[in-house]
A tleap script that builds the chain and sets N, CA, C and O, in Angstrom:
source leaprc.protein.ff14SB
mol = sequence {
  NMET GLU ARG VAL GLN ARG ALA PRO TRP ARG
  PHE SER PRO VAL GLY LEU VAL ASN THR ASP
  ASN ALA ASP ALA PRO GLU THR LEU THR ARG
  LEU VAL SER GLU GLY ALA GLN SER VAL ARG
  LEU SER PRO PRO THR TRP SER PRO GLY TYR
  ASP PRO LEU ALA ILE TRP ARG ASN SER ALA
  GLU LEU VAL ILE PRO VAL SER CYS LEU GLY
  SER SER GLU GLY CYS THR SER PRO LEU LEU
  ILE GLN GLY GLN GLY ILE CPRO
}
set mol.1.N position { 12.542 111.533 92.302 }
set mol.1.CA position { 13.256 112.239 93.390 }
set mol.1.C position { 14.453 111.323 93.525 }
set mol.1.O position { 15.385 111.939 94.044 }
set mol.2.N position { 14.794 109.905 93.202 }
set mol.2.CA position { 15.966 109.140 93.352 }
set mol.2.C position { 17.173 110.017 92.475 }
set mol.2.O position { 18.235 110.273 93.042 }
set mol.3.N position { 16.947 110.425 91.158 }
set mol.3.CA position { 18.166 110.793 90.581 }
set mol.3.C position { 18.511 112.495 91.295 }
set mol.3.O position { 19.579 113.105 91.248 }
set mol.4.N position { 17.405 112.865 91.829 }
set mol.4.CA position { 17.634 114.221 92.820 }
set mol.4.C position { 18.961 114.166 93.677 }
set mol.4.O position { 20.009 114.805 93.763 }
set mol.5.N position { 18.297 112.939 94.333 }
set mol.5.CA position { 19.324 112.323 95.640 }
set mol.5.C position { 20.530 111.876 95.168 }
set mol.5.O position { 21.521 112.124 95.854 }
set mol.6.N position { 20.678 111.175 93.984 }
set mol.6.CA position { 21.921 110.890 93.563 }
set mol.6.C position { 22.841 111.841 93.177 }
set mol.6.O position { 24.048 111.660 93.342 }
set mol.7.N position { 22.291 113.040 92.578 }
set mol.7.CA position { 23.000 114.055 91.765 }
set mol.7.C position { 22.582 115.546 92.177 }
set mol.7.O position { 22.453 116.378 91.279 }
set mol.8.N position { 22.374 115.890 93.464 }
set mol.8.CA position { 21.869 117.090 93.675 }
set mol.8.C position { 22.405 118.312 93.061 }
set mol.8.O position { 21.735 119.332 92.899 }
set mol.9.N position { 23.470 118.193 92.770 }
set mol.9.CA position { 24.058 119.364 91.937 }
set mol.9.C position { 23.674 119.912 90.787 }
set mol.9.O position { 23.827 121.064 90.383 }
set mol.10.N position { 22.962 118.634 90.102 }
set mol.10.CA position { 22.727 118.518 88.827 }
set mol.10.C position { 21.138 118.871 88.540 }
set mol.10.O position { 20.725 119.492 87.561 }
set mol.11.N position { 20.429 118.390 89.499 }
set mol.11.CA position { 19.079 118.534 89.375 }
set mol.11.C position { 18.097 119.174 90.530 }
set mol.11.O position { 18.217 118.877 91.719 }
set mol.12.N position { 17.225 119.985 90.085 }
set mol.12.CA position { 16.536 120.920 91.021 }
set mol.12.C position { 15.083 120.220 90.859 }
set mol.12.O position { 14.578 120.230 89.736 }
set mol.13.N position { 14.486 119.695 91.788 }
set mol.13.CA position { 13.060 119.086 91.552 }
set mol.13.C position { 11.996 119.907 91.323 }
set mol.13.O position { 11.974 120.733 92.235 }
set mol.14.N position { 11.149 120.078 90.595 }
set mol.14.CA position { 9.967 121.300 90.532 }
set mol.14.C position { 8.483 120.313 90.362 }
set mol.14.O position { 8.057 119.485 89.557 }
set mol.15.N position { 8.058 120.900 91.520 }
set mol.15.CA position { 6.646 120.378 91.617 }
set mol.15.C position { 5.582 120.788 90.630 }
set mol.15.O position { 5.436 121.946 90.239 }
set mol.16.N position { 4.826 119.724 90.243 }
set mol.16.CA position { 3.573 120.035 89.259 }
set mol.16.C position { 2.241 119.876 89.902 }
set mol.16.O position { 2.105 118.769 90.423 }
set mol.17.N position { 1.450 120.496 89.986 }
set mol.17.CA position { 0.329 120.128 90.798 }
set mol.17.C position { -0.971 120.372 89.935 }
set mol.17.O position { -0.703 121.355 89.244 }
set mol.18.N position { -2.103 119.996 89.678 }
set mol.18.CA position { -3.418 120.240 89.217 }
set mol.18.C position { -4.193 121.266 89.848 }
set mol.18.O position { -5.039 120.989 90.698 }
set mol.19.N position { -3.966 122.363 89.500 }
set mol.19.CA position { -4.583 123.809 90.115 }
set mol.19.C position { -6.208 123.754 90.097 }
set mol.19.O position { -6.933 124.512 90.741 }
set mol.20.N position { -6.618 122.764 89.280 }
set mol.20.CA position { -8.048 122.633 89.382 }
set mol.20.C position { -8.656 121.753 90.488 }
set mol.20.O position { -9.842 121.765 90.817 }
set mol.21.N position { -7.709 121.005 91.006 }
set mol.21.CA position { -8.284 120.383 92.302 }
set mol.21.C position { -8.245 121.307 93.640 }
set mol.21.O position { -7.186 121.914 93.806 }
set mol.22.N position { -9.071 121.459 94.431 }
set mol.22.CA position { -9.247 122.274 95.519 }
set mol.22.C position { -7.993 121.802 96.539 }
set mol.22.O position { -7.441 122.630 97.264 }
set mol.23.N position { -7.681 120.666 96.523 }
set mol.23.CA position { -6.532 120.424 97.456 }
set mol.23.C position { -4.997 120.709 96.872 }
set mol.23.O position { -3.982 120.248 97.394 }
set mol.24.N position { -5.019 121.438 95.854 }
set mol.24.CA position { -3.492 121.688 95.209 }
set mol.24.C position { -2.594 122.153 96.119 }
set mol.24.O position { -1.446 121.711 96.085 }
set mol.25.N position { -2.954 123.075 97.033 }
set mol.25.CA position { -2.125 123.733 98.158 }
set mol.25.C position { -1.221 122.585 98.907 }
set mol.25.O position { -0.002 122.429 98.980 }
set mol.26.N position { -2.349 121.836 99.442 }
set mol.26.CA position { -1.856 120.624 99.977 }
set mol.26.C position { -0.915 119.766 99.409 }
set mol.26.O position { 0.114 119.419 99.989 }
set mol.27.N position { -1.276 119.382 98.177 }
set mol.27.CA position { -0.636 118.480 97.320 }
set mol.27.C position { 0.880 119.215 97.276 }
set mol.27.O position { 1.868 118.495 97.416 }
set mol.28.N position { 1.045 120.708 97.073 }
set mol.28.CA position { 2.228 121.315 96.874 }
set mol.28.C position { 2.939 121.305 98.064 }
set mol.28.O position { 4.147 121.105 97.939 }
set mol.29.N position { 2.424 121.501 99.415 }
set mol.29.CA position { 3.051 121.448 100.634 }
set mol.29.C position { 3.729 119.861 100.759 }
set mol.29.O position { 4.868 119.657 101.181 }
set mol.30.N position { 2.772 118.782 100.298 }
set mol.30.CA position { 3.361 117.511 100.281 }
set mol.30.C position { 4.422 117.341 99.613 }
set mol.30.O position { 5.385 116.827 100.183 }
set mol.31.N position { 4.515 117.726 98.250 }
set mol.31.CA position { 5.626 117.505 97.296 }
set mol.31.C position { 6.937 118.347 97.815 }
set mol.31.O position { 8.045 117.823 97.700 }
set mol.32.N position { 6.808 119.601 98.363 }
set mol.32.CA position { 7.728 120.401 99.017 }
set mol.32.C position { 8.473 119.293 100.192 }
set mol.32.O position { 9.643 118.934 100.058 }
set mol.33.N position { 7.788 118.931 101.091 }
set mol.33.CA position { 7.934 118.215 102.149 }
set mol.33.C position { 8.957 116.885 101.606 }
set mol.33.O position { 9.971 116.515 102.197 }
set mol.34.N position { 8.403 116.284 100.332 }
set mol.34.CA position { 9.138 115.199 99.641 }
set mol.34.C position { 10.390 115.469 98.732 }
set mol.34.O position { 10.994 114.599 98.104 }
set mol.35.N position { 10.697 116.852 98.760 }
set mol.35.CA position { 12.026 117.303 98.055 }
set mol.35.C position { 11.666 118.428 96.999 }
set mol.35.O position { 12.677 119.027 96.635 }
set mol.36.N position { 10.532 118.859 96.430 }
set mol.36.CA position { 10.267 119.618 95.799 }
set mol.36.C position { 11.009 120.974 95.833 }
set mol.36.O position { 10.850 121.357 96.992 }
set mol.37.N position { 11.609 121.740 95.288 }
set mol.37.CA position { 12.098 122.805 95.423 }
set mol.37.C position { 11.602 124.266 94.913 }
set mol.37.O position { 11.935 125.330 95.435 }
set mol.38.N position { 10.791 124.122 93.857 }
set mol.38.CA position { 10.028 124.752 93.285 }
set mol.38.C position { 8.669 124.334 92.815 }
set mol.38.O position { 8.199 123.245 93.146 }
set mol.39.N position { 8.001 125.221 92.014 }
set mol.39.CA position { 6.567 124.654 91.202 }
set mol.39.C position { 6.394 125.414 90.105 }
set mol.39.O position { 6.672 126.608 89.990 }
set mol.40.N position { 5.913 124.670 89.278 }
set mol.40.CA position { 5.681 125.461 88.018 }
set mol.40.C position { 4.193 125.469 87.640 }
set mol.40.O position { 3.503 124.471 87.428 }
set mol.41.N position { 3.804 126.766 87.591 }
set mol.41.CA position { 2.510 127.206 87.170 }
set mol.41.C position { 2.107 127.964 86.062 }
set mol.41.O position { 2.961 128.756 85.664 }
set mol.42.N position { 0.929 127.940 85.385 }
set mol.42.CA position { 1.110 128.565 83.906 }
set mol.42.C position { 0.013 129.794 84.198 }
set mol.42.O position { -1.190 129.555 84.090 }
set mol.43.N position { 0.374 130.788 84.479 }
set mol.43.CA position { -0.530 132.204 84.877 }
set mol.43.C position { -1.212 132.392 83.491 }
set mol.43.O position { -0.561 132.285 82.452 }
set mol.44.N position { -2.566 132.680 83.506 }
set mol.44.CA position { -3.080 132.997 84.768 }
set mol.44.C position { -3.615 131.729 85.155 }
set mol.44.O position { -4.456 131.087 84.525 }
set mol.45.N position { -2.972 131.356 86.424 }
set mol.45.CA position { -3.691 129.895 86.981 }
set mol.45.C position { -4.350 130.419 88.441 }
set mol.45.O position { -3.767 130.984 89.367 }
set mol.46.N position { -5.480 130.114 88.349 }
set mol.46.CA position { -6.254 130.517 89.687 }
set mol.46.C position { -6.741 129.183 90.241 }
set mol.46.O position { -6.824 128.121 89.625 }
set mol.47.N position { -7.095 129.462 91.704 }
set mol.47.CA position { -7.328 128.173 92.505 }
set mol.47.C position { -8.794 128.288 92.403 }
set mol.47.O position { -9.398 129.344 92.208 }
set mol.48.N position { -9.460 126.808 92.587 }
set mol.48.CA position { -10.960 127.024 92.752 }
set mol.48.C position { -11.569 127.304 94.083 }
set mol.48.O position { -10.957 127.061 95.124 }
set mol.49.N position { -12.695 127.781 94.063 }
set mol.49.CA position { -13.127 128.081 95.599 }
set mol.49.C position { -13.263 129.510 95.906 }
set mol.49.O position { -13.452 130.323 95.001 }
set mol.50.N position { -13.174 129.863 97.160 }
set mol.50.CA position { -13.201 131.023 97.559 }
set mol.50.C position { -11.795 131.964 97.433 }
set mol.50.O position { -11.933 133.185 97.358 }
set mol.51.N position { -10.702 131.482 97.414 }
set mol.51.CA position { -9.609 132.116 97.283 }
set mol.51.C position { -8.904 131.720 95.844 }
set mol.51.O position { -8.442 130.592 95.671 }
set mol.52.N position { -8.861 132.707 94.860 }
set mol.52.CA position { -8.298 132.412 93.762 }
set mol.52.C position { -6.897 132.390 93.592 }
set mol.52.O position { -6.404 131.966 92.546 }
set mol.53.N position { -6.038 132.918 94.769 }
set mol.53.CA position { -4.882 133.265 94.735 }
set mol.53.C position { -4.320 131.725 95.551 }
set mol.53.O position { -3.165 131.345 95.364 }
set mol.54.N position { -5.207 130.996 96.377 }
set mol.54.CA position { -4.622 129.923 97.009 }
set mol.54.C position { -3.405 129.382 96.915 }
set mol.54.O position { -2.709 129.318 97.928 }
set mol.55.N position { -2.854 128.812 95.460 }
set mol.55.CA position { -1.738 128.080 95.347 }
set mol.55.C position { -0.529 129.147 95.106 }
set mol.55.O position { 0.652 128.801 95.097 }
set mol.56.N position { -0.953 130.429 94.921 }
set mol.56.CA position { 0.239 131.529 94.959 }
set mol.56.C position { 0.442 131.727 96.079 }
set mol.56.O position { 1.636 131.888 96.331 }
set mol.57.N position { -0.320 131.799 97.024 }
set mol.57.CA position { -0.249 132.200 98.483 }
set mol.57.C position { 0.651 131.082 99.291 }
set mol.57.O position { 1.577 131.364 100.052 }
set mol.58.N position { 0.138 129.599 98.933 }
set mol.58.CA position { 0.747 128.759 99.457 }
set mol.58.C position { 2.285 128.552 98.945 }
set mol.58.O position { 3.088 128.097 99.759 }
set mol.59.N position { 2.685 128.841 97.739 }
set mol.59.CA position { 4.110 129.076 97.281 }
set mol.59.C position { 4.663 129.897 98.209 }
set mol.59.O position { 5.574 129.485 98.928 }
set mol.60.N position { 4.192 131.123 98.303 }
set mol.60.CA position { 4.632 132.262 99.038 }
set mol.60.C position { 5.203 131.859 100.623 }
set mol.60.O position { 6.206 132.205 101.247 }
set mol.61.N position { 4.004 130.920 100.957 }
set mol.61.CA position { 4.463 130.736 102.435 }
set mol.61.C position { 5.311 129.478 102.550 }
set mol.61.O position { 5.792 129.193 103.647 }
set mol.62.N position { 5.505 128.786 101.594 }
set mol.62.CA position { 6.456 127.655 101.453 }
set mol.62.C position { 7.820 128.214 101.289 }
set mol.62.O position { 8.796 127.625 101.754 }
set mol.63.N position { 7.915 129.282 100.673 }
set mol.63.CA position { 9.115 130.352 100.587 }
set mol.63.C position { 9.852 129.667 99.164 }
set mol.63.O position { 11.073 129.721 99.012 }
set mol.64.N position { 8.991 129.059 98.216 }
set mol.64.CA position { 9.908 128.331 97.168 }
set mol.64.C position { 9.556 129.122 95.904 }
set mol.64.O position { 8.449 129.645 95.775 }
set mol.65.N position { 10.404 129.191 95.083 }
set mol.65.CA position { 10.617 129.744 93.487 }
set mol.65.C position { 9.033 129.277 92.732 }
set mol.65.O position { 8.544 128.160 92.903 }
set mol.66.N position { 8.500 130.168 92.041 }
set mol.66.CA position { 7.640 129.831 91.013 }
set mol.66.C position { 8.077 130.010 89.614 }
set mol.66.O position { 8.173 131.137 89.129 }
set mol.67.N position { 8.344 128.946 88.954 }
set mol.67.CA position { 8.531 129.063 87.353 }
set mol.67.C position { 7.322 129.360 86.529 }
set mol.67.O position { 6.531 128.429 86.379 }
set mol.68.N position { 7.069 130.441 86.004 }
set mol.68.CA position { 5.993 130.735 85.219 }
set mol.68.C position { 6.159 130.421 83.913 }
set mol.68.O position { 7.085 130.993 83.337 }
set mol.69.N position { 5.427 129.575 83.235 }
set mol.69.CA position { 5.023 129.111 81.909 }
set mol.69.C position { 3.903 129.650 81.428 }
set mol.69.O position { 2.762 129.397 81.816 }
set mol.70.N position { 4.303 130.591 80.359 }
set mol.70.CA position { 2.979 131.330 79.779 }
set mol.70.C position { 3.356 132.545 79.088 }
set mol.70.O position { 4.514 132.892 78.854 }
set mol.71.N position { 2.155 133.251 78.735 }
set mol.71.CA position { 2.295 134.478 78.052 }
set mol.71.C position { 2.802 135.577 79.173 }
set mol.71.O position { 2.592 135.462 80.380 }
set mol.72.N position { 3.410 136.513 78.634 }
set mol.72.CA position { 3.770 137.903 79.365 }
set mol.72.C position { 2.446 138.517 79.658 }
set mol.72.O position { 2.509 139.225 80.663 }
set mol.73.N position { 1.171 138.472 79.062 }
set mol.73.CA position { -0.033 139.078 79.567 }
set mol.73.C position { -0.271 138.301 80.591 }
set mol.73.O position { -0.637 138.876 81.616 }
set mol.74.N position { -0.164 137.081 80.618 }
set mol.74.CA position { -0.687 136.083 82.035 }
set mol.74.C position { 0.069 136.166 83.066 }
set mol.74.O position { -0.351 135.902 84.193 }
set mol.75.N position { 1.482 136.605 82.782 }
set mol.75.CA position { 2.511 136.738 84.026 }
set mol.75.C position { 2.544 138.155 84.491 }
set mol.75.O position { 3.292 138.604 85.359 }
set mol.76.N position { 1.652 138.797 83.816 }
set mol.76.CA position { 1.617 140.438 84.121 }
set mol.76.C position { 0.164 140.761 84.592 }
set mol.76.O position { -0.219 141.922 84.452 }
set mol.77.N position { -0.687 139.829 85.143 }
set mol.77.CA position { -2.175 139.950 85.586 }
set mol.77.C position { -2.091 140.864 86.638 }
set mol.77.O position { -1.206 140.794 87.490 }
set mol.78.N position { -3.183 141.933 86.624 }
set mol.78.CA position { -3.114 142.649 87.748 }
set mol.78.C position { -3.261 142.178 89.085 }
set mol.78.O position { -2.792 142.715 90.088 }
set mol.79.N position { -4.163 140.804 89.017 }
set mol.79.CA position { -4.314 140.258 90.186 }
set mol.79.C position { -2.958 139.714 90.820 }
set mol.79.O position { -2.613 139.772 92.000 }
set mol.80.N position { -2.435 139.297 89.983 }
set mol.80.CA position { -0.944 138.711 90.325 }
set mol.80.C position { -0.214 139.904 90.999 }
set mol.80.O position { 0.058 140.013 92.194 }
set mol.81.N position { 0.024 140.699 90.086 }
set mol.81.CA position { 0.998 142.267 90.423 }
set mol.81.C position { 0.730 142.684 91.712 }
set mol.81.O position { 1.606 142.888 92.553 }
set mol.82.N position { -0.757 142.848 91.936 }
set mol.82.CA position { -1.061 143.495 93.120 }
set mol.82.C position { -1.034 142.527 94.405 }
set mol.82.O position { -0.966 142.934 95.565 }
set mol.83.N position { -1.089 141.391 94.073 }
set mol.83.CA position { -0.764 140.355 95.125 }
set mol.83.C position { -2.211 140.175 96.033 }
set mol.83.O position { -2.320 139.164 96.727 }
set mol.84.N position { -3.008 140.904 96.014 }
set mol.84.CA position { -4.037 140.997 96.969 }
set mol.84.C position { -3.684 140.006 98.284 }
set mol.84.O position { -4.371 139.034 98.598 }
set mol.85.N position { -2.523 140.434 98.960 }
set mol.85.CA position { -2.416 139.881 100.352 }
set mol.85.C position { -1.485 138.746 100.344 }
set mol.85.O position { -1.186 138.158 101.383 }
set mol.86.N position { -1.039 138.438 99.233 }
set mol.86.CA position { 0.317 137.532 99.032 }
set mol.86.C position { 1.292 137.693 99.795 }
set mol.86.O position { 1.932 138.702 99.500 }
set mol.87.N position { 1.743 137.049 100.784 }
set mol.87.CA position { 2.768 137.215 101.860 }
set mol.87.C position { 4.266 137.507 101.083 }
set mol.87.O position { 5.285 137.681 101.751 }
savepdb mol mol.pdb
quit
């Protein structure tokens, strides 16, 4: 983050979270509060627990871009396209 603070016109910090951890949404919220401006996810990425879209919902609530790294099939998953209530 030091480099971003020194040259914000050159760098845009991207948050990376371990989506296998149940606290991934909280970790992403913390990273954004520390200056992350987006998140990198690799579809199909699902959150553990009762809400498989928790990390995606959290990204939408934080109003940050999601950089998707993966195949076109993963990025066009029906679950992601339909949103299942993602704001």
